[in-house]
C-alpha positions as a Markdown table, in Angstrom:
| # | Residue | x | y | z |
|---|---|---|---|---|
| 1 | Unk | -5.2 | 26.5 | 26.1 |
| 2 | Unk | -8.4 | 25.0 | 24.9 |
| 3 | Unk | -9.3 | 21.3 | 25.0 |
| 4 | Unk | -9.2 | 19.6 | 21.6 |
| 5 | Unk | -12.6 | 18.3 | 20.2 |
| 6 | Unk | -11.5 | 14.7 | 21.0 |
| 7 | Unk | -8.9 | 13.3 | 23.3 |
| 8 | Unk | -9.0 | 9.8 | 21.8 |
| 9 | Unk | -5.9 | 8.5 | 20.0 |
| 10 | Unk | -5.7 | 6.8 | 16.6 |
| 11 | Unk | -5.0 | 3.1 | 17.0 |
| 12 | Unk | -3.1 | 1.1 | 14.4 |
| 13 | Unk | -5.7 | -1.8 | 14.3 |
| 14 | Unk | -8.7 | 0.4 | 13.3 |
| 15 | Unk | -8.6 | 0.0 | 9.6 |
| 16 | Unk | -10.3 | -1.8 | 6.7 |
| 17 | Unk | -8.8 | -2.3 | 3.3 |
| 18 | Unk | -11.1 | -2.4 | 0.2 |
| 19 | Unk | -9.2 | -3.7 | -2.8 |
| 20 | Unk | -11.7 | -5.5 | -5.1 |
| 21 | Unk | -9.0 | -6.7 | -7.6 |
| 22 | Unk | -7.4 | -8.9 | -4.9 |
| 23 | Unk | -10.2 | -9.9 | -2.6 |
| 24 | Unk | -8.3 | -12.7 | -0.9 |
| 25 | Unk | -5.5 | -10.3 | 0.1 |
| 26 | Unk | -8.1 | -7.9 | 1.3 |
| 27 | Unk | -9.7 | -10.5 | 3.5 |
| 28 | Unk | -6.4 | -11.7 | 5.1 |
| 29 | Unk | -4.8 | -8.3 | 5.4 |
| 30 | Unk | -2.8 | -7.9 | 8.7 |
| 31 | Unk | -1.3 | -4.5 | 8.2 |
| 32 | Unk | -1.1 | -1.7 | 5.6 |
| 33 | Unk | 0.7 | 1.6 | 5.6 |
| 34 | Unk | -0.6 | 5.0 | 4.9 |
| 35 | Unk | 2.4 | 6.1 | 2.7 |
| 36 | Unk | 4.4 | 9.2 | 3.4 |
| 37 | Unk | 4.5 | 12.3 | 1.2 |
| 38 | Unk | 7.8 | 14.2 | 0.7 |
| 39 | Unk | 8.7 | 17.3 | -1.2 |
| 40 | Unk | 12.0 | 17.8 | -2.9 |
| 41 | Unk | 12.8 | 21.5 | -2.2 |
| 42 | Unk | 14.4 | 23.6 | -4.9 |
| 43 | Unk | 17.6 | 25.5 | -4.0 |
| 44 | Unk | 17.6 | 29.0 | -5.5 |
| 45 | Unk | 20.9 | 30.4 | -6.7 |
| 46 | Unk | 22.2 | 33.2 | -4.5 |
| 47 | Unk | 24.8 | 35.8 | -5.4 |
| 48 | Unk | 26.7 | 35.4 | -2.2 |
| 49 | Unk | 28.1 | 32.3 | -0.5 |
| 50 | Unk | 26.4 | 31.1 | 2.5 |
| 51 | Unk | 23.2 | 29.2 | 3.3 |
| 52 | Unk | 21.2 | 28.3 | 0.2 |
| 53 | Unk | 17.7 | 29.6 | -0.1 |
| 54 | Unk | 15.2 | 26.7 | -0.4 |
| 55 | Unk | 11.7 | 26.8 | -1.6 |
| 56 | Unk | 9.0 | 24.1 | -1.8 |
| 57 | Unk | 8.4 | 24.2 | -5.5 |
| 58 | Unk | 10.1 | 21.0 | -6.3 |
| 59 | Unk | 8.5 | 17.6 | -7.1 |
| 60 | Unk | 6.7 | 15.6 | -4.5 |
| 61 | Unk | 6.9 | 11.9 | -4.0 |
| 62 | Unk | 4.6 | 9.3 | -2.5 |
| 63 | Unk | 6.1 | 6.3 | -0.7 |
| 64 | Unk | 4.9 | 2.9 | -1.9 |
| 65 | Unk | 2.0 | 1.3 | -0.2 |
| 66 | Unk | 2.6 | -2.1 | 1.4 |
| 67 | Unk | 0.1 | -4.7 | 2.5 |
| 68 | Unk | 1.1 | -7.6 | 4.8 |
| 69 | Unk | -1.3 | -10.6 | 4.7 |
| 70 | Unk | -1.7 | -14.1 | 5.9 |
| 71 | Unk | -1.2 | -16.5 | 3.0 |
| 72 | Unk | -4.0 | -19.0 | 2.6 |
| 73 | Unk | -3.1 | -22.7 | 2.3 |
| 74 | Unk | -3.9 | -22.8 | -1.4 |
| 75 | Unk | -1.8 | -19.6 | -1.9 |
| 76 | Unk | -4.6 | -18.0 | -3.8 |
| 77 | Unk | -4.1 | -14.6 | -2.3 |
| 78 | Unk | -0.3 | -14.7 | -3.0 |
| 79 | Unk | -1.1 | -15.8 | -6.6 |
| 80 | Unk | -3.5 | -12.9 | -7.1 |
| 81 | Unk | -0.6 | -10.4 | -6.7 |
| 82 | Unk | 1.9 | -12.6 | -8.5 |
| 83 | Unk | -0.3 | -13.0 | -11.6 |
| 84 | Unk | -1.1 | -9.3 | -11.6 |
| 85 | Unk | 2.6 | -8.5 | -11.5 |
| 86 | Unk | 3.4 | -10.9 | -14.3 |
| 87 | Unk | 0.6 | -9.3 | -16.4 |
| 88 | Unk | 2.1 | -5.8 | -15.8 |
| 89 | Unk | 5.6 | -6.7 | -17.0 |
| 90 | Unk | 5.5 | -9.4 | -19.6 |
| 91 | Unk | 3.7 | -10.5 | -22.8 |
| 92 | Unk | 3.9 | -14.1 | -21.5 |
| 93 | Unk | 0.5 | -15.9 | -21.1 |
| 94 | Unk | -0.5 | -15.7 | -17.4 |
| 95 | Unk | -3.0 | -18.2 | -16.1 |
| 96 | Unk | -6.2 | -17.1 | -14.4 |
| 97 | Unk | -8.4 | -14.1 | -14.7 |
| 98 | Unk | -5.5 | -11.7 | -15.4 |
| 99 | Unk | -4.8 | -13.4 | -18.7 |
| 100 | Unk | -5.2 | -10.8 | -21.5 |
| 101 | Unk | -6.2 | -8.1 | -19.1 |
| 102 | Unk | -5.5 | -4.7 | -20.6 |
| 103 | Unk | -6.1 | -2.4 | -17.6 |
| 104 | Unk | -3.4 | -3.1 | -15.0 |
| 105 | Unk | -4.2 | 0.1 | -13.0 |
| 106 | Unk | -6.7 | -0.3 | -10.2 |
| 107 | Unk | -8.1 | 1.8 | -7.3 |
| 108 | Unk | -8.2 | 0.8 | -3.7 |
| 109 | Unk | -9.5 | 2.4 | -0.5 |
| 110 | Unk | -8.1 | 2.3 | 3.1 |
| 111 | Unk | -10.8 | 3.1 | 5.6 |
| 112 | Unk | -9.6 | 4.5 | 8.9 |
| 113 | Unk | -11.9 | 4.0 | 11.8 |
| 114 | Unk | -12.5 | 5.3 | 15.3 |
| 115 | Unk | -12.6 | 3.2 | 18.5 |
| 116 | Unk | -16.2 | 2.2 | 17.8 |
| 117 | Unk | -15.2 | 1.0 | 14.3 |
| 118 | Unk | -17.0 | 3.8 | 12.5 |
| 119 | Unk | -15.4 | 5.3 | 9.4 |
| 120 | Unk | -13.6 | 8.6 | 10.1 |
| 121 | Unk | -11.4 | 8.9 | 7.0 |
| 122 | Unk | -11.2 | 7.2 | 3.6 |
| 123 | Unk | -7.9 | 7.2 | 1.8 |
| 124 | Unk | -8.5 | 6.5 | -1.9 |
| 125 | Unk | -5.5 | 5.3 | -3.9 |
| 126 | Unk | -5.6 | 6.0 | -7.7 |
| 127 | Unk | -4.2 | 3.8 | -10.4 |
| 128 | Unk | -2.4 | 1.2 | -8.3 |
| 129 | Unk | -0.3 | -1.6 | -9.6 |
| 130 | Unk | 2.0 | -4.1 | -7.9 |
| 131 | Unk | 5.7 | -3.6 | -7.8 |
| 132 | Unk | 6.7 | -6.4 | -5.4 |
| 133 | Unk | 5.6 | -9.5 | -3.7 |
| 134 | Unk | 7.7 | -11.1 | -0.9 |
| 135 | Unk | 8.9 | -14.7 | -1.3 |
| 136 | Unk | 7.8 | -17.5 | 1.0 |
| 137 | Unk | 10.4 | -19.4 | 3.1 |
| 138 | Unk | 9.5 | -23.0 | 3.7 |
| 139 | Unk | 11.4 | -24.9 | 6.4 |
| 140 | Unk | 11.2 | -28.4 | 7.9 |
| 141 | Unk | 13.1 | -27.5 | 11.0 |
| 142 | Unk | 10.3 | -25.3 | 12.5 |
| 143 | Unk | 8.7 | -27.1 | 15.4 |
| 144 | Unk | 5.5 | -25.1 | 15.7 |
| 145 | Unk | 3.1 | -24.4 | 12.9 |
| 146 | Unk | 3.3 | -20.8 | 12.0 |
| 147 | Unk | 1.2 | -18.9 | 9.5 |
| 148 | Unk | 3.0 | -17.5 | 6.5 |
| 149 | Unk | 2.8 | -13.7 | 6.2 |
| 150 | Unk | 3.7 | -12.1 | 2.8 |
| 151 | Unk | 4.0 | -8.5 | 1.8 |
| 152 | Unk | 2.8 | -7.0 | -1.4 |
| 153 | Unk | 4.1 | -3.5 | -2.4 |
| 154 | Unk | 2.2 | -1.2 | -4.7 |
| 155 | Unk | 2.9 | 2.0 | -6.6 |
| 156 | Unk | 0.1 | 4.4 | -7.6 |
| 157 | Unk | -0.5 | 7.8 | -9.1 |
| 158 | Unk | -1.8 | 9.6 | -6.0 |
| 159 | Unk | -4.0 | 9.3 | -3.0 |
| 160 | Unk | -6.7 | 11.6 | -1.5 |
| 161 | Unk | -8.0 | 11.7 | 2.0 |
| 162 | Unk | -11.8 | 12.2 | 2.4 |
């Protein structure tokens, strides 16, 4: 058995998100997922009863991408996603820079880094758009001041790994 070229592990905190359309979310990002990819196998008809024959010629599906981020005290980063979502789904006037914006699809990049924080992979997401933003729960019974963490969920056409 030969030794692999590296014996270092991939750590979950070695990442950088580049999402120019929502710069405040990008700056306060706490976590992001590299979405899964699944294939729906096609079952071929067989003449005899028994185990069906499956083949990987069915459709494939990407999981949504989620970003968890600290909400700034003016809620500007939360509002970046909120206003984008409203622009995607309604003809209602939306305040801010998204008002009248025709192109709702944007690209983003997730940089995966090694232990020395050097880029080792870039994951480029194509034609992203928001499909969900978590709510914010306010409470006067909490004794300690805790930062609010929100999660934004995005759909996209595809992603490629460079």
